[in-house]
PDB file of N, CA, C and O in Angstrom:
ATOM      1  N   MET A   1      17.572  12.053   6.335  1.00  0.00           N
ATOM      2  CA  MET A   1      16.273  11.408   6.305  1.00  0.00           C
ATOM      3  C   MET A   1      16.091  10.727   4.961  1.00  0.00           C
ATOM      4  O   MET A   1      16.522  11.259   3.938  1.00  0.00           O
ATOM      5  N   GLY A   2      15.452   9.546   4.944  1.00  0.00           N
ATOM      6  CA  GLY A   2      15.270   8.773   3.727  1.00  0.00           C
ATOM      7  C   GLY A   2      14.067   9.218   2.926  1.00  0.00           C
ATOM      8  O   GLY A   2      13.369  10.166   3.284  1.00  0.00           O
ATOM      9  N   GLU A   3      13.843   8.512   1.834  1.00  0.00           N
ATOM     10  CA  GLU A   3      12.708   8.834   0.976  1.00  0.00           C
ATOM     11  C   GLU A   3      11.407   8.362   1.609  1.00  0.00           C
ATOM     12  O   GLU A   3      11.408   7.430   2.413  1.00  0.00           O
ATOM     13  N   LYS A   4      10.285   9.010   1.247  1.00  0.00           N
ATOM     14  CA  LYS A   4       8.967   8.616   1.749  1.00  0.00           C
ATOM     15  C   LYS A   4       8.508   7.351   1.038  1.00  0.00           C
ATOM     16  O   LYS A   4       8.671   7.208  -0.174  1.00  0.00           O
ATOM     17  N   VAL A   5       7.936   6.446   1.803  1.00  0.00           N
ATOM     18  CA  VAL A   5       7.396   5.201   1.287  1.00  0.00           C
ATOM     19  C   VAL A   5       5.986   5.057   1.834  1.00  0.00           C
ATOM     20  O   VAL A   5       5.726   5.400   2.987  1.00  0.00           O
ATOM     21  N   TYR A   6       5.075   4.550   1.011  1.00  0.00           N
ATOM     22  CA  TYR A   6       3.694   4.362   1.416  1.00  0.00           C
ATOM     23  C   TYR A   6       3.341   2.893   1.280  1.00  0.00           C
ATOM     24  O   TYR A   6       3.603   2.279   0.246  1.00  0.00           O
ATOM     25  N   ASP A   7       2.746   2.328   2.324  1.00  0.00           N
ATOM     26  CA  ASP A   7       2.241   0.966   2.291  1.00  0.00           C
ATOM     27  C   ASP A   7       0.725   1.050   2.345  1.00  0.00           C
ATOM     28  O   ASP A   7       0.160   1.611   3.284  1.00  0.00           O
ATOM     29  N   VAL A   8       0.062   0.486   1.329  1.00  0.00           N
ATOM     30  CA  VAL A   8      -1.400   0.468   1.282  1.00  0.00           C
ATOM     31  C   VAL A   8      -1.839  -0.947   1.640  1.00  0.00           C
ATOM     32  O   VAL A   8      -1.570  -1.900   0.909  1.00  0.00           O
ATOM     33  N   TYR A   9      -2.520  -1.066   2.778  1.00  0.00           N
ATOM     34  CA  TYR A   9      -3.035  -2.352   3.238  1.00  0.00           C
ATOM     35  C   TYR A   9      -4.473  -2.473   2.752  1.00  0.00           C
ATOM     36  O   TYR A   9      -5.301  -1.594   2.992  1.00  0.00           O
ATOM     37  N   LEU A  10      -4.756  -3.573   2.067  1.00  0.00           N
ATOM     38  CA  LEU A  10      -6.066  -3.763   1.451  1.00  0.00           C
ATOM     39  C   LEU A  10      -6.964  -4.632   2.312  1.00  0.00           C
ATOM     40  O   LEU A  10      -6.495  -5.463   3.090  1.00  0.00           O
ATOM     41  N   VAL A  11      -8.277  -4.422   2.157  1.00  0.00           N
ATOM     42  CA  VAL A  11      -9.271  -5.253   2.818  1.00  0.00           C
ATOM     43  C   VAL A  11      -9.210  -6.630   2.174  1.00  0.00           C
ATOM     44  O   VAL A  11      -9.197  -6.726   0.947  1.00  0.00           O
ATOM     45  N   PRO A  12      -9.172  -7.701   2.966  1.00  0.00           N
ATOM     46  CA  PRO A  12      -9.148  -9.049   2.367  1.00  0.00           C
ATOM     47  C   PRO A  12     -10.350  -9.258   1.456  1.00  0.00           C
ATOM     48  O   PRO A  12     -11.472  -8.873   1.784  1.00  0.00           O
ATOM     49  N   SER A  13     -10.092  -9.879   0.300  1.00  0.00           N
ATOM     50  CA  SER A  13     -11.142 -10.089  -0.692  1.00  0.00           C
ATOM     51  C   SER A  13     -11.377 -11.574  -0.889  1.00  0.00           C
ATOM     52  O   SER A  13     -10.432 -12.362  -0.939  1.00  0.00           O
ATOM     53  N   GLU A  14     -12.641 -11.950  -1.000  1.00  0.00           N
ATOM     54  CA  GLU A  14     -13.017 -13.345  -1.242  1.00  0.00           C
ATOM     55  C   GLU A  14     -13.358 -13.558  -2.714  1.00  0.00           C
ATOM     56  O   GLU A  14     -13.958 -14.572  -3.072  1.00  0.00           O
ATOM     57  N   ARG A  15     -12.984 -12.617  -3.559  1.00  0.00           N
ATOM     58  CA  ARG A  15     -13.345 -12.683  -4.971  1.00  0.00           C
ATOM     59  C   ARG A  15     -12.592 -13.808  -5.662  1.00  0.00           C
ATOM     60  O   ARG A  15     -11.387 -13.978  -5.475  1.00  0.00           O
ATOM     61  N   GLY A  16     -13.321 -14.569  -6.460  1.00  0.00           N
ATOM     62  CA  GLY A  16     -12.717 -15.644  -7.219  1.00  0.00           C
ATOM     63  C   GLY A  16     -13.027 -15.497  -8.694  1.00  0.00           C
ATOM     64  O   GLY A  16     -13.138 -16.487  -9.417  1.00  0.00           O
ATOM     65  N   ASP A  17     -13.165 -14.260  -9.135  1.00  0.00           N
ATOM     66  CA  ASP A  17     -13.596 -14.015 -10.517  1.00  0.00           C
ATOM     67  C   ASP A  17     -12.418 -13.764 -11.450  1.00  0.00           C
ATOM     68  O   ASP A  17     -12.595 -13.164 -12.511  1.00  0.00           O
ATOM     69  N   GLY A  18     -11.215 -14.211 -11.077  1.00  0.00           N
ATOM     70  CA  GLY A  18     -10.049 -14.020 -11.935  1.00  0.00           C
ATOM     71  C   GLY A  18      -9.458 -12.635 -11.837  1.00  0.00           C
ATOM     72  O   GLY A  18      -8.599 -12.274 -12.642  1.00  0.00           O
ATOM     73  N   ASP A  19      -9.903 -11.841 -10.858  1.00  0.00           N
ATOM     74  CA  ASP A  19      -9.370 -10.491 -10.658  1.00  0.00           C
ATOM     75  C   ASP A  19      -7.880 -10.594 -10.354  1.00  0.00           C
ATOM     76  O   ASP A  19      -7.412 -11.613  -9.847  1.00  0.00           O
ATOM     77  N   ARG A  20      -7.138  -9.534 -10.668  1.00  0.00           N
ATOM     78  CA  ARG A  20      -5.698  -9.530 -10.403  1.00  0.00           C
ATOM     79  C   ARG A  20      -5.426  -9.832  -8.944  1.00  0.00           C
ATOM     80  O   ARG A  20      -6.156  -9.396  -8.053  1.00  0.00           O
ATOM     81  N   ASN A  21      -4.383 -10.570  -8.720  1.00  0.00           N
ATOM     82  CA  ASN A  21      -3.969 -10.899  -7.367  1.00  0.00           C
ATOM     83  C   ASN A  21      -2.957  -9.876  -6.903  1.00  0.00           C
ATOM     84  O   ASN A  21      -1.793  -9.944  -7.298  1.00  0.00           O
ATOM     85  N   ILE A  22      -3.364  -8.934  -6.080  1.00  0.00           N
ATOM     86  CA  ILE A  22      -2.460  -7.930  -5.534  1.00  0.00           C
ATOM     87  C   ILE A  22      -2.258  -8.267  -4.070  1.00  0.00           C
ATOM     88  O   ILE A  22      -3.215  -8.379  -3.305  1.00  0.00           O
ATOM     89  N   VAL A  23      -1.006  -8.425  -3.696  1.00  0.00           N
ATOM     90  CA  VAL A  23      -0.673  -8.823  -2.329  1.00  0.00           C
ATOM     91  C   VAL A  23      -0.552  -7.578  -1.456  1.00  0.00           C
ATOM     92  O   VAL A  23       0.163  -6.633  -1.791  1.00  0.00           O
ATOM     93  N   SER A  24      -1.260  -7.597  -0.336  1.00  0.00           N
ATOM     94  CA  SER A  24      -1.231  -6.497   0.611  1.00  0.00           C
ATOM     95  C   SER A  24      -0.098  -6.723   1.600  1.00  0.00           C
ATOM     96  O   SER A  24       0.088  -7.858   2.038  1.00  0.00           O
ATOM     97  N   PRO A  25       0.664  -5.708   1.974  1.00  0.00           N
ATOM     98  CA  PRO A  25       0.532  -4.311   1.587  1.00  0.00           C
ATOM     99  C   PRO A  25       1.178  -4.049   0.222  1.00  0.00           C
ATOM    100  O   PRO A  25       2.102  -4.745  -0.199  1.00  0.00           O
ATOM    101  N   VAL A  26       0.664  -3.032  -0.441  1.00  0.00           N
ATOM    102  CA  VAL A  26       1.207  -2.601  -1.719  1.00  0.00           C
ATOM    103  C   VAL A  26       2.090  -1.389  -1.429  1.00  0.00           C
ATOM    104  O   VAL A  26       1.630  -0.409  -0.843  1.00  0.00           O
ATOM    105  N   GLU A  27       3.347  -1.458  -1.836  1.00  0.00           N
ATOM    106  CA  GLU A  27       4.294  -0.383  -1.535  1.00  0.00           C
ATOM    107  C   GLU A  27       4.429   0.557  -2.717  1.00  0.00           C
ATOM    108  O   GLU A  27       4.501   0.126  -3.867  1.00  0.00           O
ATOM    109  N   GLY A  28       4.461   1.848  -2.419  1.00  0.00           N
ATOM    110  CA  GLY A  28       4.649   2.849  -3.457  1.00  0.00           C
ATOM    111  C   GLY A  28       5.441   4.035  -2.938  1.00  0.00           C
ATOM    112  O   GLY A  28       5.789   4.103  -1.759  1.00  0.00           O
ATOM    113  N   HIS A  29       5.723   4.974  -3.845  1.00  0.00           N
ATOM    114  CA  HIS A  29       6.525   6.131  -3.459  1.00  0.00           C
ATOM    115  C   HIS A  29       5.752   7.439  -3.545  1.00  0.00           C
ATOM    116  O   HIS A  29       6.289   8.495  -3.209  1.00  0.00           O
ATOM    117  N   GLU A  30       4.489   7.387  -3.993  1.00  0.00           N
ATOM    118  CA  GLU A  30       3.660   8.591  -4.050  1.00  0.00           C
ATOM    119  C   GLU A  30       2.191   8.192  -4.005  1.00  0.00           C
ATOM    120  O   GLU A  30       1.789   7.235  -4.667  1.00  0.00           O
ATOM    121  N   VAL A  31       1.386   8.915  -3.234  1.00  0.00           N
ATOM    122  CA  VAL A  31      -0.040   8.661  -3.131  1.00  0.00           C
ATOM    123  C   VAL A  31      -0.778   9.939  -3.520  1.00  0.00           C
ATOM    124  O   VAL A  31      -0.456  11.026  -3.040  1.00  0.00           O
ATOM    125  N   GLU A  32      -1.773   9.794  -4.398  1.00  0.00           N
ATOM    126  CA  GLU A  32      -2.631  10.918  -4.780  1.00  0.00           C
ATOM    127  C   GLU A  32      -4.053  10.575  -4.352  1.00  0.00           C
ATOM    128  O   GLU A  32      -4.602   9.547  -4.749  1.00  0.00           O
ATOM    129  N   PHE A  33      -4.649  11.457  -3.531  1.00  0.00           N
ATOM    130  CA  PHE A  33      -5.989  11.221  -2.996  1.00  0.00           C
ATOM    131  C   PHE A  33      -7.035  11.882  -3.881  1.00  0.00           C
ATOM    132  O   PHE A  33      -6.890  13.042  -4.267  1.00  0.00           O
ATOM    133  N   TYR A  34      -8.094  11.135  -4.202  1.00  0.00           N
ATOM    134  CA  TYR A  34      -9.210  11.641  -4.997  1.00  0.00           C
ATOM    135  C   TYR A  34     -10.507  11.334  -4.266  1.00  0.00           C
ATOM    136  O   TYR A  34     -10.501  10.672  -3.229  1.00  0.00           O
ATOM    137  N   GLU A  35     -11.608  11.811  -4.804  1.00  0.00           N
ATOM    138  CA  GLU A  35     -12.903  11.648  -4.147  1.00  0.00           C
ATOM    139  C   GLU A  35     -13.289  10.180  -3.962  1.00  0.00           C
ATOM    140  O   GLU A  35     -13.897   9.831  -2.950  1.00  0.00           O
ATOM    141  N   THR A  36     -12.949   9.318  -4.916  1.00  0.00           N
ATOM    142  CA  THR A  36     -13.393   7.926  -4.866  1.00  0.00           C
ATOM    143  C   THR A  36     -12.309   6.929  -4.464  1.00  0.00           C
ATOM    144  O   THR A  36     -12.606   5.757  -4.234  1.00  0.00           O
ATOM    145  N   GLY A  37     -11.059   7.378  -4.377  1.00  0.00           N
ATOM    146  CA  GLY A  37      -9.982   6.455  -4.027  1.00  0.00           C
ATOM    147  C   GLY A  37      -8.620   7.109  -4.154  1.00  0.00           C
ATOM    148  O   GLY A  37      -8.512   8.335  -4.206  1.00  0.00           O
ATOM    149  N   VAL A  38      -7.581   6.287  -4.204  1.00  0.00           N
ATOM    150  CA  VAL A  38      -6.215   6.806  -4.295  1.00  0.00           C
ATOM    151  C   VAL A  38      -5.477   6.163  -5.464  1.00  0.00           C
ATOM    152  O   VAL A  38      -5.698   4.999  -5.800  1.00  0.00           O
ATOM    153  N   TRP A  39      -4.598   6.948  -6.072  1.00  0.00           N
ATOM    154  CA  TRP A  39      -3.638   6.441  -7.047  1.00  0.00           C
ATOM    155  C   TRP A  39      -2.330   6.260  -6.306  1.00  0.00           C
ATOM    156  O   TRP A  39      -1.854   7.184  -5.645  1.00  0.00           O
ATOM    157  N   LEU A  40      -1.743   5.075  -6.410  1.00  0.00           N
ATOM    158  CA  LEU A  40      -0.467   4.773  -5.778  1.00  0.00           C
ATOM    159  C   LEU A  40       0.571   4.593  -6.875  1.00  0.00           C
ATOM    160  O   LEU A  40       0.460   3.687  -7.701  1.00  0.00           O
ATOM    161  N   ALA A  41       1.585   5.462  -6.884  1.00  0.00           N
ATOM    162  CA  ALA A  41       2.688   5.346  -7.847  1.00  0.00           C
ATOM    163  C   ALA A  41       3.675   4.328  -7.298  1.00  0.00           C
ATOM    164  O   ALA A  41       4.156   4.449  -6.171  1.00  0.00           O
ATOM    165  N   ARG A  42       3.968   3.318  -8.119  1.00  0.00           N
ATOM    166  CA  ARG A  42       4.876   2.242  -7.728  1.00  0.00           C
ATOM    167  C   ARG A  42       6.025   2.179  -8.710  1.00  0.00           C
ATOM    168  O   ARG A  42       6.036   2.887  -9.717  1.00  0.00           O
ATOM    169  N   GLU A  43       6.980   1.339  -8.416  1.00  0.00           N
ATOM    170  CA  GLU A  43       8.134   1.183  -9.295  1.00  0.00           C
ATOM    171  C   GLU A  43       7.718   0.761 -10.702  1.00  0.00           C
ATOM    172  O   GLU A  43       8.323   1.204 -11.679  1.00  0.00           O
ATOM    173  N   GLY A  44       6.697  -0.085 -10.823  1.00  0.00           N
ATOM    174  CA  GLY A  44       6.276  -0.592 -12.123  1.00  0.00           C
ATOM    175  C   GLY A  44       5.118   0.155 -12.755  1.00  0.00           C
ATOM    176  O   GLY A  44       4.596  -0.293 -13.775  1.00  0.00           O
ATOM    177  N   GLY A  45       4.691   1.283 -12.186  1.00  0.00           N
ATOM    178  CA  GLY A  45       3.559   2.035 -12.730  1.00  0.00           C
ATOM    179  C   GLY A  45       2.682   2.582 -11.619  1.00  0.00           C
ATOM    180  O   GLY A  45       3.146   2.851 -10.511  1.00  0.00           O
ATOM    181  N   ARG A  46       1.393   2.743 -11.939  1.00  0.00           N
ATOM    182  CA  ARG A  46       0.439   3.266 -10.952  1.00  0.00           C
ATOM    183  C   ARG A  46      -0.738   2.319 -10.837  1.00  0.00           C
ATOM    184  O   ARG A  46      -1.111   1.650 -11.801  1.00  0.00           O
ATOM    185  N   ASN A  47      -1.328   2.268  -9.630  1.00  0.00           N
ATOM    186  CA  ASN A  47      -2.534   1.490  -9.393  1.00  0.00           C
ATOM    187  C   ASN A  47      -3.558   2.373  -8.705  1.00  0.00           C
ATOM    188  O   ASN A  47      -3.211   3.214  -7.876  1.00  0.00           O
ATOM    189  N   PHE A  48      -4.844   2.172  -9.063  1.00  0.00           N
ATOM    190  CA  PHE A  48      -5.938   2.881  -8.406  1.00  0.00           C
ATOM    191  C   PHE A  48      -6.613   1.926  -7.441  1.00  0.00           C
ATOM    192  O   PHE A  48      -6.926   0.788  -7.791  1.00  0.00           O
ATOM    193  N   PHE A  49      -6.837   2.404  -6.208  1.00  0.00           N
ATOM    194  CA  PHE A  49      -7.537   1.618  -5.202  1.00  0.00           C
ATOM    195  C   PHE A  49      -8.721   2.420  -4.680  1.00  0.00           C
ATOM    196  O   PHE A  49      -8.524   3.489  -4.102  1.00  0.00           O
ATOM    197  N   PRO A  50      -9.961   1.929  -4.870  1.00  0.00           N
ATOM    198  CA  PRO A  50     -11.123   2.599  -4.285  1.00  0.00           C
ATOM    199  C   PRO A  50     -11.040   2.533  -2.757  1.00  0.00           C
ATOM    200  O   PRO A  50     -10.500   1.579  -2.197  1.00  0.00           O
ATOM    201  N   TYR A  51     -11.578   3.554  -2.095  1.00  0.00           N
ATOM    202  CA  TYR A  51     -11.509   3.596  -0.633  1.00  0.00           C
ATOM    203  C   TYR A  51     -12.118   2.354   0.015  1.00  0.00           C
ATOM    204  O   TYR A  51     -11.676   1.948   1.090  1.00  0.00           O
ATOM    205  N   ALA A  52     -13.118   1.746  -0.611  1.00  0.00           N
ATOM    206  CA  ALA A  52     -13.755   0.552  -0.045  1.00  0.00           C
ATOM    207  C   ALA A  52     -12.792  -0.628   0.035  1.00  0.00           C
ATOM    208  O   ALA A  52     -13.024  -1.550   0.817  1.00  0.00           O
ATOM    209  N   GLN A  53     -11.720  -0.624  -0.749  1.00  0.00           N
ATOM    210  CA  GLN A  53     -10.741  -1.711  -0.739  1.00  0.00           C
ATOM    211  C   GLN A  53      -9.554  -1.437   0.179  1.00  0.00           C
ATOM    212  O   GLN A  53      -8.709  -2.310   0.373  1.00  0.00           O
ATOM    213  N   ILE A  54      -9.483  -0.232   0.748  1.00  0.00           N
ATOM    214  CA  ILE A  54      -8.318   0.155   1.554  1.00  0.00           C
ATOM    215  C   ILE A  54      -8.634   0.029   3.036  1.00  0.00           C
ATOM    216  O   ILE A  54      -9.640   0.548   3.519  1.00  0.00           O
ATOM    217  N   ARG A  55      -7.756  -0.671   3.750  1.00  0.00           N
ATOM    218  CA  ARG A  55      -7.888  -0.769   5.199  1.00  0.00           C
ATOM    219  C   ARG A  55      -7.050   0.308   5.876  1.00  0.00           C
ATOM    220  O   ARG A  55      -7.532   0.992   6.779  1.00  0.00           O
ATOM    221  N   THR A  56      -5.792   0.466   5.445  1.00  0.00           N
ATOM    222  CA  THR A  56      -4.862   1.410   6.062  1.00  0.00           C
ATOM    223  C   THR A  56      -3.857   1.885   5.038  1.00  0.00           C
ATOM    224  O   THR A  56      -3.464   1.126   4.152  1.00  0.00           O
ATOM    225  N   ILE A  57      -3.433   3.147   5.151  1.00  0.00           N
ATOM    226  CA  ILE A  57      -2.309   3.657   4.381  1.00  0.00           C
ATOM    227  C   ILE A  57      -1.271   4.113   5.395  1.00  0.00           C
ATOM    228  O   ILE A  57      -1.557   4.936   6.264  1.00  0.00           O
ATOM    229  N   ARG A  58      -0.075   3.575   5.278  1.00  0.00           N
ATOM    230  CA  ARG A  58       1.001   3.893   6.220  1.00  0.00           C
ATOM    231  C   ARG A  58       2.102   4.646   5.482  1.00  0.00           C
ATOM    232  O   ARG A  58       2.602   4.185   4.456  1.00  0.00           O
ATOM    233  N   GLU A  59       2.472   5.804   6.011  1.00  0.00           N
ATOM    234  CA  GLU A  59       3.570   6.588   5.463  1.00  0.00           C
ATOM    235  C   GLU A  59       4.763   6.461   6.390  1.00  0.00           C
ATOM    236  O   GLU A  59       4.634   6.606   7.606  1.00  0.00           O
ATOM    237  N   HIS A  60       5.927   6.189   5.813  1.00  0.00           N
ATOM    238  CA  HIS A  60       7.140   6.107   6.619  1.00  0.00           C
ATOM    239  C   HIS A  60       8.330   6.457   5.743  1.00  0.00           C
ATOM    240  O   HIS A  60       8.205   6.594   4.526  1.00  0.00           O
ATOM    241  N   SER A  61       9.471   6.599   6.369  1.00  0.00           N
ATOM    242  CA  SER A  61      10.703   6.925   5.645  1.00  0.00           C
ATOM    243  C   SER A  61      11.548   5.679   5.503  1.00  0.00           C
ATOM    244  O   SER A  61      11.645   4.865   6.422  1.00  0.00           O
ATOM    245  N   ARG A  62      12.157   5.543   4.339  1.00  0.00           N
ATOM    246  CA  ARG A  62      13.113   4.464   4.130  1.00  0.00           C
ATOM    247  C   ARG A  62      14.491   5.095   4.113  1.00  0.00           C
ATOM    248  O   ARG A  62      14.788   5.975   3.305  1.00  0.00           O
ATOM    249  N   GLU A  63      15.310   4.631   5.010  1.00  0.00           N
ATOM    250  CA  GLU A  63      16.680   5.131   5.069  1.00  0.00           C
ATOM    251  C   GLU A  63      17.474   4.560   3.899  1.00  0.00           C
ATOM    252  O   GLU A  63      17.126   3.504   3.370  1.00  0.00           O
ATOM    253  N   ALA A  64      18.509   5.233   3.502  1.00  0.00           N
ATOM    254  CA  ALA A  64      19.360   4.771   2.410  1.00  0.00           C
ATOM    255  C   ALA A  64      19.877   3.372   2.703  1.00  0.00           C
ATOM    256  O   ALA A  64      20.389   3.107   3.791  1.00  0.00           O
ATOM    257  N   GLY A  65      19.743   2.488   1.740  1.00  0.00           N
ATOM    258  CA  GLY A  65      20.235   1.125   1.894  1.00  0.00           C
ATOM    259  C   GLY A  65      19.244   0.180   2.541  1.00  0.00           C
ATOM    260  O   GLY A  65      19.489  -1.026   2.563  1.00  0.00           O
ATOM    261  N   GLU A  66      18.136   0.675   3.068  1.00  0.00           N
ATOM    262  CA  GLU A  66      17.144  -0.181   3.708  1.00  0.00           C
ATOM    263  C   GLU A  66      16.348  -0.914   2.649  1.00  0.00           C
ATOM    264  O   GLU A  66      16.020  -0.338   1.612  1.00  0.00           O
ATOM    265  N   THR A  67      16.032  -2.174   2.893  1.00  0.00           N
ATOM    266  CA  THR A  67      15.209  -2.944   1.977  1.00  0.00           C
ATOM    267  C   THR A  67      13.861  -3.200   2.624  1.00  0.00           C
ATOM    268  O   THR A  67      13.767  -3.249   3.851  1.00  0.00           O
ATOM    269  N   PRO A  68      12.803  -3.367   1.814  1.00  0.00           N
ATOM    270  CA  PRO A  68      11.475  -3.607   2.377  1.00  0.00           C
ATOM    271  C   PRO A  68      11.440  -4.923   3.148  1.00  0.00           C
ATOM    272  O   PRO A  68      11.958  -5.938   2.682  1.00  0.00           O
ATOM    273  N   THR A  69      10.829  -4.896   4.325  1.00  0.00           N
ATOM    274  CA  THR A  69      10.667  -6.104   5.133  1.00  0.00           C
ATOM    275  C   THR A  69       9.299  -6.091   5.768  1.00  0.00           C
ATOM    276  O   THR A  69       8.658  -5.044   5.862  1.00  0.00           O
ATOM    277  N   ASP A  70       8.852  -7.253   6.203  1.00  0.00           N
ATOM    278  CA  ASP A  70       7.605  -7.340   6.950  1.00  0.00           C
ATOM    279  C   ASP A  70       7.953  -7.232   8.419  1.00  0.00           C
ATOM    280  O   ASP A  70       8.383  -8.204   9.041  1.00  0.00           O
ATOM    281  N   GLU A  71       7.765  -6.041   8.969  1.00  0.00           N
ATOM    282  CA  GLU A  71       8.063  -5.824  10.376  1.00  0.00           C
ATOM    283  C   GLU A  71       6.880  -6.267  11.211  1.00  0.00           C
ATOM    284  O   GLU A  71       5.739  -6.052  10.804  1.00  0.00           O
ATOM    285  N   PRO A  72       7.109  -6.881  12.372  1.00  0.00           N
ATOM    286  CA  PRO A  72       6.004  -7.248  13.250  1.00  0.00           C
ATOM    287  C   PRO A  72       5.174  -6.028  13.606  1.00  0.00           C
ATOM    288  O   PRO A  72       5.716  -4.992  13.991  1.00  0.00           O
ATOM    289  N   GLY A  73       3.867  -6.146  13.478  1.00  0.00           N
ATOM    290  CA  GLY A  73       2.982  -5.057  13.833  1.00  0.00           C
ATOM    291  C   GLY A  73       2.875  -3.981  12.770  1.00  0.00           C
ATOM    292  O   GLY A  73       2.253  -2.947  13.015  1.00  0.00           O
ATOM    293  N   SER A  74       3.463  -4.186  11.593  1.00  0.00           N
ATOM    294  CA  SER A  74       3.414  -3.146  10.547  1.00  0.00           C
ATOM    295  C   SER A  74       2.223  -3.316   9.620  1.00  0.00           C
ATOM    296  O   SER A  74       2.141  -2.653   8.586  1.00  0.00           O
ATOM    297  N   ASP A  75       1.299  -4.200   9.980  1.00  0.00           N
ATOM    298  CA  ASP A  75       0.147  -4.433   9.116  1.00  0.00           C
ATOM    299  C   ASP A  75      -1.023  -3.507   9.425  1.00  0.00           C
ATOM    300  O   ASP A  75      -2.125  -3.701   8.912  1.00  0.00           O
ATOM    301  N   GLY A  76      -0.785  -2.499  10.264  1.00  0.00           N
ATOM    302  CA  GLY A  76      -1.842  -1.552  10.595  1.00  0.00           C
ATOM    303  C   GLY A  76      -2.721  -2.022  11.739  1.00  0.00           C
ATOM    304  O   GLY A  76      -3.618  -1.288  12.153  1.00  0.00           O
ATOM    305  N   SER A  77      -2.494  -3.230  12.270  1.00  0.00           N
ATOM    306  CA  SER A  77      -3.304  -3.717  13.368  1.00  0.00           C
ATOM    307  C   SER A  77      -2.879  -3.030  14.653  1.00  0.00           C
ATOM    308  O   SER A  77      -1.780  -2.485  14.754  1.00  0.00           O
ATOM    309  N   GLU A  78      -3.761  -3.068  15.620  1.00  0.00           N
ATOM    310  CA  GLU A  78      -3.477  -2.387  16.878  1.00  0.00           C
ATOM    311  C   GLU A  78      -3.182  -3.392  17.969  1.00  0.00           C
ATOM    312  O   GLU A  78      -3.640  -3.218  19.098  1.00  0.00           O
ATOM    313  N   GLU A  79      -2.440  -4.425  17.673  1.00  0.00           N
ATOM    314  CA  GLU A  79      -2.108  -5.435  18.670  1.00  0.00           C
ATOM    315  C   GLU A  79      -0.991  -4.966  19.564  1.00  0.00           C
ATOM    316  O   GLU A  79      -0.578  -5.693  20.468  1.00  0.00           O
TER     317      GLU A  79
END
């Protein structure tokens, strides 16, 4: 079995105030849940996402040698 991977899908934002541009889904290897949101550990550090900004968190396994891809239907939608 491969390592655990977490994809955090964010609610689309219409903000134009120069806020950081984070592309959804955000992939990480560890999620810590807190009262107001989650910390996602990523390859380049950690990011905090308030629950109001999160649409879906998907946990899955990455097999050895697998690379991240955008799989059809992996955006958390129920199509």
